[in-house]
N, CA and C atoms as a LAMMPS dump frame, in Angstrom:
ITEM: TIMESTEP
0
ITEM: NUMBER OF ATOMS
138
ITEM: BOX BOUNDS ff ff ff
-5.0000000000000000e+02 5.0000000000000000e+02
-5.0000000000000000e+02 5.0000000000000000e+02
-5.0000000000000000e+02 5.0000000000000000e+02
ITEM: ATOMS id mol type element x y z
1 1 1 N 484.604 195.458 21.892
2 1 2 C 483.585 194.542 22.357
3 1 3 C 483.829 194.237 23.832
4 2 1 N 482.749 193.939 24.511
5 2 2 C 482.858 193.602 25.925
6 2 3 C 482.169 192.266 26.183
7 3 1 N 482.862 191.398 26.869
8 3 2 C 482.292 190.118 27.292
9 3 3 C 481.099 190.441 28.196
10 4 1 N 479.882 189.976 27.846
11 4 2 C 478.703 190.327 28.648
12 4 3 C 478.678 189.682 30.033
13 5 1 N 479.533 188.707 30.267
14 5 2 C 479.561 188.03 31.567
15 5 3 C 480.509 188.738 32.528
16 6 1 N 481.781 188.837 32.155
17 6 2 C 482.793 189.382 33.073
18 6 3 C 483.187 190.82 32.752
19 7 1 N 482.672 191.348 31.644
20 7 2 C 482.923 192.73 31.208
21 7 3 C 484.346 192.979 30.707
22 8 1 N 485.113 191.913 30.48
23 8 2 C 486.462 192.057 29.924
24 8 3 C 486.363 192.51 28.469
25 9 1 N 487.298 193.333 28.053
26 9 2 C 487.34 193.757 26.649
27 9 3 C 487.862 192.61 25.788
28 10 1 N 487.139 192.311 24.714
29 10 2 C 487.535 191.269 23.768
30 10 3 C 487.363 191.808 22.355
31 11 1 N 488.113 191.245 21.416
32 11 2 C 488.02 191.673 20.031
33 11 3 C 487.051 190.801 19.25
34 12 1 N 486.721 191.256 18.051
35 12 2 C 485.831 190.479 17.191
36 12 3 C 486.493 189.185 16.725
37 13 1 N 487.797 189.065 16.965
38 13 2 C 488.513 187.838 16.627
39 13 3 C 488.52 186.854 17.801
40 14 1 N 487.734 187.149 18.838
41 14 2 C 487.671 186.271 20.011
42 14 3 C 487.283 184.855 19.597
43 15 1 N 487.907 183.892 20.209
44 15 2 C 487.685 182.48 19.876
45 15 3 C 486.278 182.016 20.265
46 16 1 N 485.763 182.545 21.355
47 16 2 C 484.47 182.097 21.867
48 16 3 C 483.399 183.12 21.538
49 17 1 N 482.314 182.639 20.919
50 17 2 C 481.213 183.528 20.546
51 17 3 C 479.909 182.763 20.474
52 18 1 N 478.83 183.5 20.65
53 18 2 C 477.482 182.929 20.549
54 18 3 C 476.585 183.951 19.878
55 19 1 N 475.542 183.454 19.243
56 19 2 C 474.541 184.333 18.648
57 19 3 C 473.247 184.2 19.431
58 20 1 N 472.583 185.338 19.593
59 20 2 C 471.298 185.358 20.289
60 20 3 C 470.465 186.475 19.694
61 21 1 N 469.284 186.119 19.198
62 21 2 C 468.362 187.078 18.579
63 21 3 C 469.043 187.913 17.508
64 22 1 N 469.849 187.254 16.687
65 22 2 C 470.491 187.914 15.558
66 22 3 C 471.725 188.73 15.883
67 23 1 N 472.161 188.725 17.12
68 23 2 C 473.347 189.479 17.527
69 23 3 C 474.428 188.504 17.978
70 24 1 N 475.682 188.828 17.639
71 24 2 C 476.806 187.991 18.052
72 24 3 C 477.427 188.566 19.316
73 25 1 N 477.679 187.692 20.266
74 25 2 C 478.313 188.066 21.535
75 25 3 C 479.672 187.372 21.604
76 26 1 N 480.661 188.084 22.119
77 26 2 C 482.035 187.593 22.158
78 26 3 C 482.464 187.413 23.611
79 27 1 N 483.269 186.372 23.853
80 27 2 C 483.644 186.004 25.218
81 27 3 C 485.142 185.817 25.345
82 28 1 N 485.645 186.044 26.565
83 28 2 C 487.074 185.892 26.827
84 28 3 C 487.445 184.436 27.079
85 29 1 N 486.457 183.621 27.454
86 29 2 C 486.753 182.235 27.801
87 29 3 C 485.551 181.337 27.526
88 30 1 N 485.814 180.049 27.494
89 30 2 C 484.746 179.078 27.313
90 30 3 C 483.778 179.111 28.494
91 31 1 N 484.289 179.361 29.687
92 31 2 C 483.436 179.417 30.881
93 31 3 C 482.404 180.541 30.764
94 32 1 N 482.82 181.707 30.298
95 32 2 C 481.878 182.816 30.117
96 32 3 C 480.859 182.483 29.034
97 33 1 N 481.309 181.881 27.945
98 33 2 C 480.391 181.49 26.865
99 33 3 C 479.351 180.499 27.379
100 34 1 N 479.773 179.505 28.131
101 34 2 C 478.847 178.497 28.644
102 34 3 C 477.826 179.118 29.592
103 35 1 N 478.272 180.044 30.411
104 35 2 C 477.346 180.712 31.332
105 35 3 C 476.297 181.503 30.546
106 36 1 N 476.734 182.201 29.502
107 36 2 C 475.817 182.951 28.64
108 36 3 C 474.833 182.004 27.955
109 37 1 N 475.345 180.908 27.4
110 37 2 C 474.509 179.973 26.645
111 37 3 C 473.412 179.341 27.497
112 38 1 N 473.636 179.211 28.794
113 38 2 C 472.62 178.626 29.681
114 38 3 C 471.424 179.546 29.861
115 39 1 N 471.65 180.862 29.838
116 39 2 C 470.569 181.815 30.078
117 39 3 C 470.87 183.148 29.379
118 40 1 N 470.887 183.146 28.044
119 40 2 C 471.303 184.34 27.313
120 40 3 C 470.428 185.565 27.577
121 41 1 N 469.151 185.362 27.843
122 41 2 C 468.26 186.505 28.072
123 41 3 C 468.667 187.314 29.305
124 42 1 N 469.404 186.71 30.207
125 42 2 C 469.868 187.433 31.396
126 42 3 C 471.035 188.367 31.115
127 43 1 N 471.772 188.098 30.044
128 43 2 C 472.988 188.849 29.761
129 43 3 C 472.913 189.686 28.486
130 44 1 N 472.005 189.346 27.583
131 44 2 C 471.901 190.047 26.293
132 44 3 C 471.138 191.349 26.486
133 45 1 N 471.855 192.441 26.401
134 45 2 C 471.234 193.753 26.517
135 45 3 C 471.436 194.502 25.209
136 46 1 N 470.404 195.194 24.816
137 46 2 C 470.524 196.052 23.627
138 46 3 C 470.345 195.394 22.359
């Protein structure tokens, strides 16, 4: 898995995650998750 914000590799066991349009996104940090949550359509690809 790749953090959609910073592109860091993260596992499915990542502590930070969000769902958008039925897909789960995983993050390396709370800061990346918060940035995604503010405007998920900008980062959710595919």
